[in-house]
Biopython code that builds the backbone (N, CA, C, O; Angstrom):
import numpy as np
from Bio.PDB.StructureBuilder import StructureBuilder

atoms = [
    (1, "UNK", "N", (1.195, -1.337, 0.063)),
    (1, "UNK", "CA", (0.118, 0.232, -0.247)),
    (1, "UNK", "C", (0.785, 0.941, -0.159)),
    (1, "UNK", "O", (0.855, 1.392, -1.302)),
    (2, "UNK", "N", (1.724, 1.704, 0.691)),
    (2, "UNK", "CA", (3.247, 2.460, 0.613)),
    (2, "UNK", "C", (3.670, 2.445, -0.185)),
    (2, "UNK", "O", (4.210, 3.509, -0.487)),
    (3, "UNK", "N", (3.790, 1.327, -1.151)),
    (3, "UNK", "CA", (4.881, 1.774, -2.024)),
    (3, "UNK", "C", (3.564, 2.110, -3.671)),
    (3, "UNK", "O", (3.882, 2.617, -4.746)),
    (4, "UNK", "N", (2.401, 1.684, -3.320)),
    (4, "UNK", "CA", (1.843, 2.220, -4.409)),
    (4, "UNK", "C", (1.346, 3.481, -4.095)),
    (4, "UNK", "O", (1.691, 4.131, -5.081)),
    (5, "UNK", "N", (0.481, 4.598, -3.007)),
    (5, "UNK", "CA", (0.580, 5.537, -2.929)),
    (5, "UNK", "C", (2.472, 6.603, -3.456)),
    (5, "UNK", "O", (2.642, 7.601, -4.156)),
    (6, "UNK", "N", (3.655, 5.555, -2.545)),
    (6, "UNK", "CA", (5.143, 6.520, -3.197)),
    (6, "UNK", "C", (5.071, 6.353, -4.845)),
    (6, "UNK", "O", (5.801, 7.213, -5.338)),
    (7, "UNK", "N", (4.544, 5.674, -5.698)),
    (7, "UNK", "CA", (4.917, 5.223, -6.827)),
    (7, "UNK", "C", (3.827, 6.935, -7.593)),
    (7, "UNK", "O", (4.366, 7.915, -8.107)),
    (8, "UNK", "N", (2.168, 6.718, -7.381)),
    (8, "UNK", "CA", (0.896, 7.079, -7.649)),
    (8, "UNK", "C", (2.043, 8.996, -7.425)),
    (8, "UNK", "O", (2.355, 9.888, -8.213)),
    (9, "UNK", "N", (2.229, 8.799, -6.225)),
    (9, "UNK", "CA", (3.241, 10.177, -5.816)),
    (9, "UNK", "C", (3.969, 10.941, -6.767)),
    (9, "UNK", "O", (3.771, 12.133, -7.000)),
    (10, "UNK", "N", (5.250, 9.843, -7.583)),
    (10, "UNK", "CA", (6.353, 10.676, -7.856)),
    (10, "UNK", "C", (5.898, 10.156, -9.860)),
    (10, "UNK", "O", (6.730, 10.457, -10.715)),
    (11, "UNK", "N", (4.983, 9.646, -10.158)),
    (11, "UNK", "CA", (4.112, 9.411, -11.022)),
    (11, "UNK", "C", (3.638, 11.420, -11.802)),
    (11, "UNK", "O", (3.849, 12.112, -12.798)),
    (12, "UNK", "N", (2.875, 11.478, -10.367)),
    (12, "UNK", "CA", (1.885, 13.010, -9.802)),
    (12, "UNK", "C", (2.666, 14.247, -10.488)),
    (12, "UNK", "O", (2.236, 14.981, -11.377)),
    (13, "UNK", "N", (4.448, 14.309, -9.584)),
    (13, "UNK", "CA", (5.274, 14.997, -9.533)),
    (13, "UNK", "C", (5.684, 15.766, -11.018)),
    (13, "UNK", "O", (5.522, 16.839, -11.599)),
    (14, "UNK", "N", (6.591, 13.896, -11.271)),
    (14, "UNK", "CA", (6.710, 13.656, -12.836)),
    (14, "UNK", "C", (5.689, 14.767, -13.970)),
    (14, "UNK", "O", (5.929, 15.588, -14.855)),
    (15, "UNK", "N", (4.686, 14.289, -13.415)),
    (15, "UNK", "CA", (3.539, 15.045, -14.275)),
    (15, "UNK", "C", (3.639, 16.270, -14.464)),
    (15, "UNK", "O", (3.825, 16.669, -15.614)),
    (16, "UNK", "N", (3.569, 16.923, -13.693)),
    (16, "UNK", "CA", (3.427, 18.643, -12.984)),
    (16, "UNK", "C", (5.334, 18.435, -13.692)),
    (16, "UNK", "O", (5.461, 17.658, -14.637)),
    (17, "UNK", "N", (5.836, 18.719, -13.480)),
    (17, "UNK", "CA", (7.269, 18.307, -14.333)),
    (17, "UNK", "C", (7.685, 18.934, -15.592)),
    (17, "UNK", "O", (8.372, 19.850, -16.043)),
    (18, "UNK", "N", (6.631, 17.614, -16.048)),
    (18, "UNK", "CA", (6.650, 17.880, -17.830)),
    (18, "UNK", "C", (5.135, 18.803, -18.433)),
    (18, "UNK", "O", (5.027, 19.029, -19.639)),
    (19, "UNK", "N", (4.178, 19.211, -17.554)),
    (19, "UNK", "CA", (3.223, 20.424, -17.893)),
    (19, "UNK", "C", (4.282, 21.846, -17.249)),
    (19, "UNK", "O", (3.573, 22.850, -17.324)),
    (20, "UNK", "N", (5.336, 22.129, -16.814)),
    (20, "UNK", "CA", (5.623, 23.032, -16.664)),
    (20, "UNK", "C", (7.076, 23.700, -17.652)),
    (20, "UNK", "O", (7.639, 24.760, -17.926)),
    (21, "UNK", "N", (7.162, 21.894, -17.962)),
    (21, "UNK", "CA", (8.630, 22.216, -19.352)),
    (21, "UNK", "C", (8.117, 22.659, -20.667)),
    (21, "UNK", "O", (8.854, 23.340, -21.379)),
    (22, "UNK", "N", (6.225, 22.153, -21.289)),
    (22, "UNK", "CA", (5.656, 21.715, -22.207)),
    (22, "UNK", "C", (5.416, 23.247, -22.262)),
    (22, "UNK", "O", (5.934, 23.953, -23.126)),
    (23, "UNK", "N", (4.554, 23.743, -21.231)),
    (23, "UNK", "CA", (3.927, 24.702, -21.550)),
    (23, "UNK", "C", (4.330, 25.991, -20.588)),
    (23, "UNK", "O", (3.767, 26.452, -19.594)),
    (24, "UNK", "N", (5.632, 26.412, -21.348)),
    (24, "UNK", "CA", (6.273, 27.484, -21.264)),
    (24, "UNK", "C", (6.286, 28.752, -22.183)),
    (24, "UNK", "O", (6.948, 28.783, -23.221)),
    (25, "UNK", "N", (5.533, 29.775, -21.752)),
    (25, "UNK", "CA", (5.324, 30.604, -22.284)),
    (25, "UNK", "C", (6.182, 31.742, -22.300)),
    (25, "UNK", "O", (6.706, 32.465, -21.453)),
    (26, "UNK", "N", (6.138, 31.629, -24.064)),
    (26, "UNK", "CA", (6.966, 33.249, -24.492)),
    (26, "UNK", "C", (6.616, 34.483, -24.306)),
    (26, "UNK", "O", (5.495, 34.969, -24.163)),
    (27, "UNK", "N", (7.794, 35.031, -24.318)),
    (27, "UNK", "CA", (7.473, 36.652, -24.415)),
    (27, "UNK", "C", (7.209, 37.391, -25.519)),
    (27, "UNK", "O", (6.450, 38.337, -25.312)),
    (28, "UNK", "N", (7.675, 37.227, -26.842)),
    (28, "UNK", "CA", (7.569, 37.341, -27.859)),
    (28, "UNK", "C", (6.637, 36.549, -29.007)),
    (28, "UNK", "O", (6.977, 36.401, -30.181)),
    (29, "UNK", "N", (5.300, 36.039, -28.365)),
    (29, "UNK", "CA", (4.641, 34.953, -29.350)),
    (29, "UNK", "C", (4.473, 36.556, -30.303)),
    (29, "UNK", "O", (4.468, 37.771, -30.102)),
    (30, "UNK", "N", (4.289, 35.039, -32.007)),
    (30, "UNK", "CA", (3.881, 36.888, -33.233)),
    (30, "UNK", "C", (2.520, 37.022, -32.521)),
    (30, "UNK", "O", (2.158, 38.141, -32.156)),
    (31, "UNK", "N", (1.543, 35.651, -32.247)),
    (31, "UNK", "CA", (0.065, 35.910, -31.809)),
    (31, "UNK", "C", (-0.338, 36.756, -31.097)),
    (31, "UNK", "O", (-1.497, 37.162, -31.186)),
    (32, "UNK", "N", (0.602, 37.260, -30.147)),
    (32, "UNK", "CA", (0.418, 37.458, -29.585)),
    (32, "UNK", "C", (1.032, 38.850, -29.325)),
    (32, "UNK", "O", (0.726, 39.325, -28.231)),
    (33, "UNK", "N", (1.726, 39.500, -29.999)),
    (33, "UNK", "CA", (2.073, 40.645, -30.747)),
    (33, "UNK", "C", (1.727, 41.348, -31.974)),
    (33, "UNK", "O", (2.349, 42.204, -32.604)),
    (34, "UNK", "N", (0.475, 40.736, -32.195)),
    (34, "UNK", "CA", (-0.231, 40.784, -33.471)),
    (34, "UNK", "C", (-1.828, 41.524, -32.879)),
    (34, "UNK", "O", (-2.240, 41.019, -31.835)),
    (35, "UNK", "N", (-2.684, 42.636, -33.477)),
    (35, "UNK", "CA", (-3.514, 43.455, -33.455)),
    (35, "UNK", "C", (-4.414, 42.733, -33.170)),
    (35, "UNK", "O", (-4.239, 41.588, -33.586)),
    (36, "UNK", "N", (-5.962, 43.003, -32.254)),
    (36, "UNK", "CA", (-6.823, 41.774, -31.909)),
    (36, "UNK", "C", (-7.425, 42.358, -33.461)),
    (36, "UNK", "O", (-7.180, 43.269, -34.251)),
    (37, "UNK", "N", (-8.393, 41.164, -33.319)),
    (37, "UNK", "CA", (-9.632, 41.210, -34.416)),
    (37, "UNK", "C", (-10.319, 43.073, -34.848)),
    (37, "UNK", "O", (-10.508, 43.589, -35.950)),
    (38, "UNK", "N", (-10.525, 43.627, -33.451)),
    (38, "UNK", "CA", (-11.321, 44.579, -33.408)),
    (38, "UNK", "C", (-9.713, 46.121, -34.190)),
    (38, "UNK", "O", (-9.822, 47.149, -34.858)),
    (39, "UNK", "N", (-8.779, 45.550, -33.710)),
    (39, "UNK", "CA", (-7.683, 46.502, -34.225)),
    (39, "UNK", "C", (-6.732, 46.583, -32.929)),
    (39, "UNK", "O", (-5.502, 46.621, -32.894)),
    (40, "UNK", "N", (-7.426, 46.595, -32.143)),
    (40, "UNK", "CA", (-5.989, 46.489, -30.988)),
    (40, "UNK", "C", (-5.142, 46.537, -30.937)),
    (40, "UNK", "O", (-4.653, 46.056, -31.959)),
    (41, "UNK", "N", (-4.189, 46.990, -30.052)),
    (41, "UNK", "CA", (-2.602, 46.945, -29.945)),
    (41, "UNK", "C", (-2.762, 46.809, -28.590)),
    (41, "UNK", "O", (-3.038, 47.402, -27.547)),
    (42, "UNK", "N", (-2.386, 45.488, -29.205)),
    (42, "UNK", "CA", (-2.458, 44.218, -27.246)),
    (42, "UNK", "C", (-1.230, 44.863, -26.508)),
    (42, "UNK", "O", (-1.224, 44.482, -25.337)),
    (43, "UNK", "N", (-0.409, 45.532, -26.735)),
    (43, "UNK", "CA", (0.734, 46.569, -25.684)),
    (43, "UNK", "C", (0.411, 47.400, -26.194)),
    (43, "UNK", "O", (1.300, 47.617, -27.018)),
    (44, "UNK", "N", (-0.440, 48.214, -26.316)),
    (44, "UNK", "CA", (-0.354, 49.441, -25.775)),
    (44, "UNK", "C", (-1.271, 49.775, -25.050)),
    (44, "UNK", "O", (-1.819, 48.934, -24.338)),
    (45, "UNK", "N", (-1.507, 50.568, -25.052)),
    (45, "UNK", "CA", (-2.621, 51.320, -22.918)),
    (45, "UNK", "C", (-4.125, 51.150, -23.598)),
    (45, "UNK", "O", (-4.539, 51.402, -24.730)),
    (46, "UNK", "N", (-4.966, 50.441, -22.032)),
    (46, "UNK", "CA", (-6.337, 50.366, -22.458)),
    (46, "UNK", "C", (-7.319, 51.085, -22.407)),
    (46, "UNK", "O", (-8.513, 50.788, -22.447)),
    (47, "UNK", "N", (-6.565, 52.548, -22.270)),
    (47, "UNK", "CA", (-7.517, 53.228, -21.824)),
    (47, "UNK", "C", (-7.589, 54.513, -23.991)),
    (47, "UNK", "O", (-7.581, 55.720, -24.236)),
    (48, "UNK", "N", (-7.633, 53.518, -24.684)),
    (48, "UNK", "CA", (-7.683, 54.601, -26.048)),
    (48, "UNK", "C", (-8.811, 54.290, -26.205)),
    (48, "UNK", "O", (-9.112, 53.207, -25.702)),
    (49, "UNK", "N", (-10.344, 55.352, -27.228)),
    (49, "UNK", "CA", (-11.254, 55.132, -27.308)),
    (49, "UNK", "C", (-11.304, 54.016, -28.450)),
    (49, "UNK", "O", (-10.338, 53.748, -29.165)),
    (50, "UNK", "N", (-12.046, 53.651, -28.498)),
    (50, "UNK", "CA", (-12.559, 52.926, -29.316)),
    (50, "UNK", "C", (-13.257, 52.970, -30.837)),
    (50, "UNK", "O", (-13.342, 54.189, -30.694)),
    (51, "UNK", "N", (-13.680, 52.807, -31.812)),
    (51, "UNK", "CA", (-14.564, 53.099, -32.811)),
    (51, "UNK", "C", (-15.697, 53.149, -32.212)),
    (51, "UNK", "O", (-16.164, 52.569, -31.231)),
    (52, "UNK", "N", (-16.254, 54.278, -33.268)),
    (52, "UNK", "CA", (-18.051, 54.414, -32.859)),
    (52, "UNK", "C", (-18.611, 53.400, -33.605)),
    (52, "UNK", "O", (-19.545, 52.636, -33.360)),
    (53, "UNK", "N", (-17.703, 53.551, -34.794)),
    (53, "UNK", "CA", (-18.905, 52.889, -36.140)),
    (53, "UNK", "C", (-18.227, 51.054, -35.984)),
    (53, "UNK", "O", (-18.808, 50.358, -36.817)),
    (54, "UNK", "N", (-17.050, 50.109, -35.021)),
    (54, "UNK", "CA", (-17.110, 49.015, -34.545)),
    (54, "UNK", "C", (-18.525, 49.032, -33.189)),
    (54, "UNK", "O", (-19.262, 48.053, -33.073)),
    (55, "UNK", "N", (-18.603, 49.655, -32.743)),
    (55, "UNK", "CA", (-19.354, 49.576, -31.357)),
    (55, "UNK", "C", (-20.718, 48.823, -32.257)),
    (55, "UNK", "O", (-21.196, 47.689, -32.256)),
    (56, "UNK", "N", (-21.068, 50.240, -33.075)),
    (56, "UNK", "CA", (-21.908, 50.005, -33.488)),
    (56, "UNK", "C", (-22.664, 48.719, -35.099)),
    (56, "UNK", "O", (-23.829, 48.597, -35.476)),
    (57, "UNK", "N", (-21.558, 48.118, -35.554)),
    (57, "UNK", "CA", (-21.387, 47.163, -36.224)),
    (57, "UNK", "C", (-22.151, 45.783, -35.469)),
    (57, "UNK", "O", (-23.013, 44.973, -35.810)),
    (58, "UNK", "N", (-21.245, 46.040, -34.162)),
    (58, "UNK", "CA", (-21.622, 44.640, -33.023)),
    (58, "UNK", "C", (-22.891, 44.593, -32.741)),
    (58, "UNK", "O", (-23.528, 43.566, -32.978)),
    (59, "UNK", "N", (-23.682, 46.085, -31.989)),
    (59, "UNK", "CA", (-24.940, 45.994, -32.113)),
    (59, "UNK", "C", (-26.240, 45.280, -32.853)),
    (59, "UNK", "O", (-27.288, 44.669, -32.642)),
    (60, "UNK", "N", (-25.207, 45.926, -34.080)),
    (60, "UNK", "CA", (-26.514, 44.921, -35.464)),
    (60, "UNK", "C", (-26.356, 44.740, -35.089)),
    (60, "UNK", "O", (-27.023, 44.892, -34.066)),
    (61, "UNK", "N", (-24.965, 43.908, -35.027)),
    (61, "UNK", "CA", (-25.263, 42.521, -35.451)),
    (61, "UNK", "C", (-25.793, 41.684, -33.773)),
    (61, "UNK", "O", (-26.582, 40.817, -34.147)),
    (62, "UNK", "N", (-25.727, 41.629, -32.770)),
    (62, "UNK", "CA", (-26.517, 41.107, -31.799)),
    (62, "UNK", "C", (-27.984, 41.088, -32.087)),
    (62, "UNK", "O", (-28.653, 40.055, -32.070)),
    (63, "UNK", "N", (-28.503, 42.407, -32.379)),
    (63, "UNK", "CA", (-30.126, 42.618, -32.645)),
    (63, "UNK", "C", (-30.210, 41.085, -33.539)),
    (63, "UNK", "O", (-30.691, 39.997, -33.220)),
    (64, "UNK", "N", (-29.396, 41.635, -34.996)),
    (64, "UNK", "CA", (-30.016, 40.295, -35.935)),
    (64, "UNK", "C", (-29.500, 38.573, -35.289)),
    (64, "UNK", "O", (-29.610, 37.371, -35.530)),
    (65, "UNK", "N", (-29.266, 38.954, -34.918)),
    (65, "UNK", "CA", (-28.412, 37.529, -34.009)),
    (65, "UNK", "C", (-29.213, 36.786, -33.277)),
    (65, "UNK", "O", (-29.548, 35.635, -33.558)),
    (66, "UNK", "N", (-29.745, 37.775, -31.753)),
    (66, "UNK", "CA", (-31.289, 37.891, -31.742)),
    (66, "UNK", "C", (-32.465, 37.329, -32.586)),
    (66, "UNK", "O", (-32.909, 36.190, -32.729)),
    (67, "UNK", "N", (-32.678, 38.080, -32.901)),
    (67, "UNK", "CA", (-33.611, 37.893, -34.251)),
    (67, "UNK", "C", (-34.069, 37.080, -35.352)),
    (67, "UNK", "O", (-35.014, 37.069, -36.142)),
    (68, "UNK", "N", (-32.836, 36.273, -35.050)),
    (68, "UNK", "CA", (-32.566, 34.978, -35.534)),
    (68, "UNK", "C", (-32.967, 33.702, -34.348)),
    (68, "UNK", "O", (-33.866, 32.924, -34.665)),
    (69, "UNK", "N", (-32.526, 33.590, -33.487)),
    (69, "UNK", "CA", (-33.304, 32.645, -32.887)),
    (69, "UNK", "C", (-34.718, 33.249, -32.424)),
    (69, "UNK", "O", (-35.613, 32.499, -32.034)),
    (70, "UNK", "N", (-34.810, 34.080, -32.461)),
    (70, "UNK", "CA", (-37.413, 34.325, -32.760)),
    (70, "UNK", "C", (-37.763, 33.919, -33.474)),
    (70, "UNK", "O", (-38.903, 33.462, -33.392)),
    (71, "UNK", "N", (-36.895, 33.792, -34.862)),
    (71, "UNK", "CA", (-37.528, 33.465, -36.821)),
    (71, "UNK", "C", (-37.508, 31.941, -36.560)),
    (71, "UNK", "O", (-38.375, 31.348, -37.202)),
    (72, "UNK", "N", (-36.546, 30.975, -35.589)),
    (72, "UNK", "CA", (-36.169, 29.853, -36.404)),
    (72, "UNK", "C", (-37.190, 29.059, -36.124)),
    (72, "UNK", "O", (-37.439, 28.218, -36.988)),
    (73, "UNK", "N", (-37.975, 29.072, -35.013)),
    (73, "UNK", "CA", (-39.332, 27.988, -34.508)),
    (73, "UNK", "C", (-40.263, 28.039, -35.498)),
    (73, "UNK", "O", (-40.928, 27.048, -35.799)),
    (74, "UNK", "N", (-40.427, 29.536, -36.261)),
    (74, "UNK", "CA", (-41.365, 29.769, -36.550)),
    (74, "UNK", "C", (-42.254, 28.700, -37.749)),
    (74, "UNK", "O", (-43.422, 28.347, -37.589)),
    (75, "UNK", "N", (-41.254, 28.262, -39.109)),
    (75, "UNK", "CA", (-41.457, 27.363, -39.450)),
    (75, "UNK", "C", (-41.955, 25.565, -38.595)),
    (75, "UNK", "O", (-42.405, 24.732, -39.383)),
    (76, "UNK", "N", (-41.868, 25.277, -37.569)),
    (76, "UNK", "CA", (-42.373, 24.419, -36.574)),
    (76, "UNK", "C", (-43.334, 24.319, -35.925)),
    (76, "UNK", "O", (-43.613, 23.305, -35.286)),
    (77, "UNK", "N", (-44.538, 26.130, -35.997)),
    (77, "UNK", "CA", (-45.760, 26.345, -35.883)),
    (77, "UNK", "C", (-46.304, 26.086, -36.963)),
    (77, "UNK", "O", (-47.471, 26.476, -36.911)),
    (78, "UNK", "N", (-45.989, 25.480, -38.227)),
    (78, "UNK", "CA", (-46.555, 25.731, -39.531)),
    (78, "UNK", "C", (-47.897, 25.032, -39.252)),
    (78, "UNK", "O", (-48.996, 25.546, -39.458)),
    (79, "UNK", "N", (-47.666, 23.722, -38.728)),
    (79, "UNK", "CA", (-48.460, 22.855, -38.750)),
    (79, "UNK", "C", (-49.210, 23.087, -37.854)),
    (79, "UNK", "O", (-49.066, 22.190, -37.023)),
    (80, "UNK", "N", (-50.327, 24.159, -37.371)),
    (80, "UNK", "CA", (-50.019, 24.279, -36.317)),
    (80, "UNK", "C", (-51.831, 24.646, -36.927)),
    (80, "UNK", "O", (-51.492, 24.424, -38.090)),
    (81, "UNK", "N", (-53.335, 24.995, -37.068)),
    (81, "UNK", "CA", (-54.627, 25.194, -37.108)),
    (81, "UNK", "C", (-54.613, 26.767, -37.569)),
    (81, "UNK", "O", (-55.059, 27.129, -38.658)),
    (82, "UNK", "N", (-54.095, 27.575, -36.686)),
    (82, "UNK", "CA", (-54.557, 29.146, -37.337)),
    (82, "UNK", "C", (-53.125, 29.537, -37.985)),
    (82, "UNK", "O", (-52.306, 30.174, -37.323)),
    (83, "UNK", "N", (-52.874, 29.132, -39.278)),
    (83, "UNK", "CA", (-50.990, 29.957, -39.407)),
    (83, "UNK", "C", (-51.718, 30.932, -40.297)),
    (83, "UNK", "O", (-51.133, 31.022, -41.377)),
    (84, "UNK", "N", (-52.904, 31.773, -40.212)),
    (84, "UNK", "CA", (-52.904, 33.054, -40.460)),
    (84, "UNK", "C", (-52.425, 33.763, -40.119)),
    (84, "UNK", "O", (-51.678, 34.421, -40.842)),
    (85, "UNK", "N", (-52.629, 34.078, -38.538)),
    (85, "UNK", "CA", (-51.740, 34.841, -38.044)),
    (85, "UNK", "C", (-50.628, 34.660, -37.241)),
    (85, "UNK", "O", (-50.251, 35.270, -36.241)),
    (86, "UNK", "N", (-50.197, 33.783, -37.804)),
    (86, "UNK", "CA", (-48.606, 33.125, -37.593)),
    (86, "UNK", "C", (-47.577, 34.195, -38.752)),
    (86, "UNK", "O", (-46.576, 34.891, -38.580)),
    (87, "UNK", "N", (-48.342, 33.908, -39.809)),
    (87, "UNK", "CA", (-47.660, 34.402, -41.376)),
    (87, "UNK", "C", (-47.752, 35.777, -40.823)),
    (87, "UNK", "O", (-46.660, 36.335, -40.708)),
    (88, "UNK", "N", (-48.906, 36.528, -40.412)),
    (88, "UNK", "CA", (-49.378, 38.047, -39.811)),
    (88, "UNK", "C", (-48.410, 38.464, -38.867)),
    (88, "UNK", "O", (-48.483, 39.690, -38.792)),
    (89, "UNK", "N", (-47.479, 37.989, -38.060)),
    (89, "UNK", "CA", (-46.915, 38.354, -36.657)),
    (89, "UNK", "C", (-45.846, 38.044, -37.439)),
    (89, "UNK", "O", (-45.090, 39.012, -37.513)),
    (90, "UNK", "N", (-45.384, 36.893, -38.188)),
    (90, "UNK", "CA", (-43.879, 36.889, -38.666)),
    (90, "UNK", "C", (-43.571, 38.023, -40.295)),
    (90, "UNK", "O", (-42.741, 38.778, -40.803)),
    (91, "UNK", "N", (-44.589, 37.565, -40.462)),
    (91, "UNK", "CA", (-44.329, 38.748, -41.486)),
    (91, "UNK", "C", (-44.068, 40.097, -41.205)),
    (91, "UNK", "O", (-43.269, 40.690, -41.930)),
    (92, "UNK", "N", (-44.698, 40.775, -40.117)),
    (92, "UNK", "CA", (-44.813, 42.350, -39.063)),
    (92, "UNK", "C", (-43.490, 41.888, -38.714)),
    (92, "UNK", "O", (-42.513, 42.162, -39.412)),
    (93, "UNK", "N", (-43.419, 41.161, -37.605)),
    (93, "UNK", "CA", (-41.954, 40.782, -37.399)),
    (93, "UNK", "C", (-40.877, 41.447, -38.285)),
    (93, "UNK", "O", (-40.192, 42.364, -37.830)),
    (94, "UNK", "N", (-40.704, 40.935, -39.701)),
    (94, "UNK", "CA", (-39.964, 40.923, -40.418)),
    (94, "UNK", "C", (-39.490, 42.669, -41.315)),
    (94, "UNK", "O", (-38.415, 43.203, -41.589)),
    (95, "UNK", "N", (-40.631, 42.969, -41.468)),
    (95, "UNK", "CA", (-41.059, 43.786, -42.659)),
    (95, "UNK", "C", (-40.085, 44.979, -40.658)),
    (95, "UNK", "O", (-38.933, 45.408, -40.593)),
    (96, "UNK", "N", (-40.825, 45.043, -39.906)),
    (96, "UNK", "CA", (-39.587, 45.857, -39.310)),
    (96, "UNK", "C", (-37.937, 45.916, -38.565)),
    (96, "UNK", "O", (-37.165, 46.793, -38.177)),
    (97, "UNK", "N", (-37.957, 44.788, -38.625)),
    (97, "UNK", "CA", (-36.430, 43.870, -39.173)),
    (97, "UNK", "C", (-35.766, 44.920, -40.132)),
    (97, "UNK", "O", (-35.087, 45.938, -39.993)),
    (98, "UNK", "N", (-36.222, 44.275, -41.049)),
    (98, "UNK", "CA", (-35.966, 45.527, -42.440)),
    (98, "UNK", "C", (-36.658, 47.286, -42.105)),
    (98, "UNK", "O", (-36.534, 48.086, -43.033)),
    (99, "UNK", "N", (-36.928, 47.479, -41.591)),
    (99, "UNK", "CA", (-37.291, 48.817, -41.426)),
    (99, "UNK", "C", (-36.339, 49.651, -40.778)),
    (99, "UNK", "O", (-36.380, 50.849, -41.061)),
    (100, "UNK", "N", (-35.874, 49.432, -40.332)),
    (100, "UNK", "CA", (-34.240, 49.204, -38.730)),
    (100, "UNK", "C", (-32.887, 49.365, -39.613)),
    (100, "UNK", "O", (-31.929, 50.127, -39.489)),
    (101, "UNK", "N", (-33.249, 48.137, -40.745)),
    (101, "UNK", "CA", (-32.415, 47.708, -41.158)),
    (101, "UNK", "C", (-31.918, 48.595, -42.431)),
    (101, "UNK", "O", (-30.711, 48.672, -42.660)),
    (102, "UNK", "N", (-32.987, 49.350, -43.359)),
    (102, "UNK", "CA", (-32.838, 50.355, -43.768)),
    (102, "UNK", "C", (-32.315, 51.302, -43.250)),
    (102, "UNK", "O", (-31.375, 51.784, -43.883)),
    (103, "UNK", "N", (-32.636, 51.867, -42.102)),
    (103, "UNK", "CA", (-32.343, 53.330, -41.344)),
    (103, "UNK", "C", (-31.564, 53.484, -41.110)),
    (103, "UNK", "O", (-31.188, 54.651, -41.223)),
    (104, "UNK", "N", (-30.477, 52.331, -40.502)),
    (104, "UNK", "CA", (-28.909, 52.255, -40.309)),
    (104, "UNK", "C", (-28.548, 51.844, -41.955)),
    (104, "UNK", "O", (-28.378, 52.918, -42.533)),
    (105, "UNK", "N", (-28.476, 51.391, -42.338)),
    (105, "UNK", "CA", (-28.536, 52.318, -43.786)),
    (105, "UNK", "C", (-27.920, 53.994, -44.415)),
    (105, "UNK", "O", (-27.076, 54.747, -44.902)),
    (106, "UNK", "N", (-29.425, 53.623, -43.782)),
    (106, "UNK", "CA", (-29.673, 54.893, -44.790)),
    (106, "UNK", "C", (-29.138, 56.378, -43.209)),
    (106, "UNK", "O", (-29.677, 57.465, -43.419)),
    (107, "UNK", "N", (-28.279, 56.333, -41.971)),
    (107, "UNK", "CA", (-28.338, 57.242, -41.731)),
    (107, "UNK", "C", (-26.572, 56.188, -41.525)),
    (107, "UNK", "O", (-26.061, 56.221, -40.405)),
    (108, "UNK", "N", (-26.012, 55.555, -42.394)),
    (108, "UNK", "CA", (-24.397, 55.553, -41.969)),
    (108, "UNK", "C", (-23.888, 54.709, -41.831)),
    (108, "UNK", "O", (-22.989, 54.401, -42.614)),
    (109, "UNK", "N", (-24.221, 53.926, -40.761)),
    (109, "UNK", "CA", (-24.312, 53.302, -39.782)),
    (109, "UNK", "C", (-23.266, 51.255, -40.073)),
    (109, "UNK", "O", (-22.912, 50.356, -39.311)),
    (110, "UNK", "N", (-23.210, 51.485, -41.517)),
    (110, "UNK", "CA", (-23.692, 50.226, -41.695)),
    (110, "UNK", "C", (-22.094, 50.452, -43.032)),
    (110, "UNK", "O", (-21.601, 49.362, -43.325)),
    (111, "UNK", "N", (-21.377, 51.745, -43.756)),
    (111, "UNK", "CA", (-20.567, 52.225, -44.140)),
    (111, "UNK", "C", (-19.334, 52.260, -43.605)),
    (111, "UNK", "O", (-19.479, 52.436, -42.395)),
    (112, "UNK", "N", (-17.867, 52.158, -43.967)),
    (112, "UNK", "CA", (-17.151, 51.474, -43.486)),
    (112, "UNK", "C", (-15.809, 52.524, -43.338)),
    (112, "UNK", "O", (-14.799, 52.536, -42.634)),
    (113, "UNK", "N", (-16.549, 53.657, -44.724)),
    (113, "UNK", "CA", (-15.829, 54.965, -45.244)),
    (113, "UNK", "C", (-15.853, 56.217, -44.357)),
    (113, "UNK", "O", (-16.810, 56.381, -43.600)),
    (114, "UNK", "N", (-14.926, 57.043, -44.405)),
    (114, "UNK", "CA", (-14.729, 58.549, -43.066)),
    (114, "UNK", "C", (-15.242, 59.457, -44.359)),
    (114, "UNK", "O", (-15.375, 60.676, -44.245)),
]
sb = StructureBuilder()
sb.init_structure("model")
sb.init_model(0)
sb.init_chain("A")
sb.init_seg("    ")
for serial, (resi, resn, name, xyz) in enumerate(atoms, 1):
    if name == "N":
        sb.init_residue(resn, " ", resi, " ")
    sb.init_atom(name, np.array(xyz, "f"), 0.0, 1.0, " ", f" {name:<3s}", serial, name[0])
structure = sb.get_structure()
């Protein structure tokens, strides 16, 4: 029993040492030194203001991401007896989303030109 415990402790220590040797982080990693997808430099100050256009595109993406979760169950409801109210409701919902998209387009929130 003591030999088994000692062998498990030795094996655990060996695995910890192998993990420490393999997972050594380098300071000048190429991926860590490159800018993020949003354009921030990872080594610069974190208090720099970010682009308002990036924020608006992110908000628009979240709105359309949430609306997909509301539209996806609608085809499953077509097997109900009341198809006309379902079609009116889904058409109204899509119309509101399209009007919002055209408004954002008209305001210039979707264009990246300065």
